[in-house]
N, C-alpha and C positions, 0 to 999 in steps of 0.2 A: 339326617342319615350320616353315619360314619363313612368317611372316604376309605377307599381300598388301602391307601398308604397308611392312614391312621389306624385302621382296623387290624392290620397285620404287623405293625411295627414292633410290637412287644410280644408277639405270639410265636411259640415254638411248637411245631408239629410233634416232636419227640415228647415234650412236656405234656401235650394234649393226650397222647397215647398212654403215658404213664398214669395220668389222672383218670383216664377212661378205665384202665385196669383196676385202679383203686375203687372206682364206682361199681364195677362188676363185683369186686370182692365185698364191698359194703352191702350190695344187694344180696349176695349169698348169705351174709351174716344175718340180715333182717328178715328174709322171706320165711324161714321156718317159724320163728317166734310169732310173726304176724299171722300166718295161717292158723297156728294153734290158738292164738288169742281170738281170732274171728270165729272159730268153732265154739269157743267157750264164752264168748261175750264180745265186748267192744275192744278193738285194737288201737293202741296208741302208736303202733309202729310206723304208720305212714308219716306222721309228724317227725318221728325220730329219723326215719330214712331220708326224708326231704331236707331236714336240717343238716344231716350229714352230707348230702349231695352239695348243698351250698358251701359247706366248709371245704370239701374236697376240691370244689371248683375255684377256691381261692377267696371266698367271701367271709370276712370277719363281721358277723351280724350282731348288731346291738339294738335292742328294742327300747324305745323311750315311750312312756305312757302305760296305762293299765292294760292288762291282758284281756283281750276281747273274749266273750263267752257266748253261750247259746243265745239265740235271738238277737244277734248283732249282725247287721249287714255292712260289710266293709266296702267302701268305694275307694279304689286304689289306682294310682298312676302306673303306667305300663311302658317299659322300654326294652325288655329283654326276656328270653326264656328263663333266665336266672331269677327273675322276679318270683316265679312260682315256688321253687324250693326255699328261697329267702323268706317269703311271706308265710308259707306253711310252717317252716321251722320256727319262726318267731311268734306265730299266733295260733297254730293248730287249726287253721281254717280249711274248709272245703271251698271249691271253686265253681263258678258259673262259667261254662266254656261254650264256644261256638260248636255247632253240631258237626262240623267237618272233622273234629278230632275222632269221632266214632268210626271214621272210614279207615283208620289205621289200627290194626288189631292190637299192636303192642301198646300204643298210646291209650287206646280204649281200656285195656286191662289195667294199666297203671292208674288211669283216671278213676276207674271203678273202685279201686282200693281206698280212695280218699273221698268217696261219695260225691263225685262230680255231678253237677246238673247241667244238662245240655239245652241250648236254645237255638232256634232258627232265626238268626238276626235279620235275614233278608226277607222273612215272611211276616209282613205286617198283620196278616189275618190271624196269626197264631199268638198275638200279644196276650190275649186273655188266658190261653192255656199256659203260656210261659209264666205269667204272673202267678197262676195257681201253683206251678211247679216251684217257683221261688218261695212262696208262702209255706209250702210243704217242707222245703229245705231249711227254712228258718226255724222249724220245729225240732230240728236235730240238736244233738249235744254240741255241735261245732258252730263257730261263727261261719258265715258264708261270705265269700269275696267276689266282687265284680270288678272287672277292668272297664269302666264306662267309656273310655276312649274307643273301645271296640277293636283296637289294633295296637301295635307297638309304635311309640313315638321316637323322636330322634335324640332325646336327652337334653335338648335346649329349651323346649317349651311344651306345654300340654297341648294335645289335640282337643277339639271340642268334645265335651261329654255328651253321650247319647242318652236322652232321658227315657226312651221307650220302656226299658225294663224296670224303671223305678215306679211304674204304675202299681207294682205289688206293695210298695211302701208309701204310697201317696194317697191317703194318709197311711201311716204304718199300723199294722195290727197291734193289739194290746201287748205291751212288753217289748216290742221290737224297737231297736235303736239303729239309726243310720249313722255310721261312723266313718269320716274320711281318714284314710291312712296313707302316709307318704313313704315310698321307698326311695331313699336318697343315697346315691352312689358318690356324692360329693364331686371332687375334681375328675372322677372317672366316668361321669354321666355319659358323655358323648362317645367314649370308646367302648363302654359297656353296651350301648344301644345296638339293637339288632341291625346288621347291615342288610337291608331288604333287597339290595341289588344282587346278593349272592344266595345260593341254595341254603336251606336251613341247616343241613349237616355241616356245611362250611362254617357257618356262624357258631354252631355248637362247639366245633373243634377249635375255632379261633379263641373263644373265651376260655376253654379248658387249657389252652396253651399260653395264656398270659403269665408273665413272670411275677408281677406284683400282686400282693394280697390287698384287695380293696376293702376298706372299711365301709360297711353298708349300715345305714341307720334306718330302722323301721319306726316311724313316728305315728303313734296312735293318737289322733286329735280328739277334741271334744265332740260328742255326738251332736248332730244337727237338730235344730228345733223341728218338731213334727210339722208336716205341710201336706196339703192335698194337691199341690201343684208340682208335678214331677219335673217340669222344666226349671222351676225355681230351686228345687232340691238339687238337681244336677249342677246348676249354676253356683249354688252355695258350696257344694262339695269341691268344685273346681277352684273356686276362689280361696277356700281354706288350704287346699293342697299347693296352689301356686304361691300363696303367702308364705307357707312353711318352707318351700324350696327356695324362695327368694331370700328369706331370713337366713337360711343355712348358707347360701352362697355369699351373702354380705358379711357373715360373721367370720369367714375364713380370710386370713391375711393375703393381700395381693402379692403375686409372685414378682 
């Protein structure tokens, strides 16, 4: 967890409000074309909007690796709300989200525009239905992303991957690929990480108020070999992501 001092050291509330105004302006630009596109067919505006959100928030996003496509399930590390616009802008993915998001009307509306799938992570009896929902989501034109840690990490190490939802892809349906993906904030990892000791709005404004533009690398790794063991699948994904993050950290010059 980022300390209060570290979290706020390079954040300006004025800068945060300026960026918030830019986000509202960007939303006004995107909403009309998006609604028209949805009436006439498929809209690509959610990806464009979320990619713009990441840029306005100060993220210089660079994708390494092939662009994921339909029938790709992305297993991704998670440390911040910024992961969502970063990843969606870089890959065009939809998300699997915890059901609590539906309780907030605005978040629910935004999530619906990008075909979000909801799961009750605390309800073990619903695993079968959730697996069916994931399989249905994988039939979409978008890749589908899961944060298998189940919550945000601290930027220093991965939390254990939860294998329950991977029952939908253990073994994977025909044509489905399970792909580990790394979101790497490099030297900014710990300061980007969500300060869970503070309210969500505080952390949202804290990141908007950062002065520096963080280079963010989205690394699309090699697909995992098919497996009917969801625990082994989760372990393989975690090891691949940990290895990529360690290699990135070791490749940077010591300060």
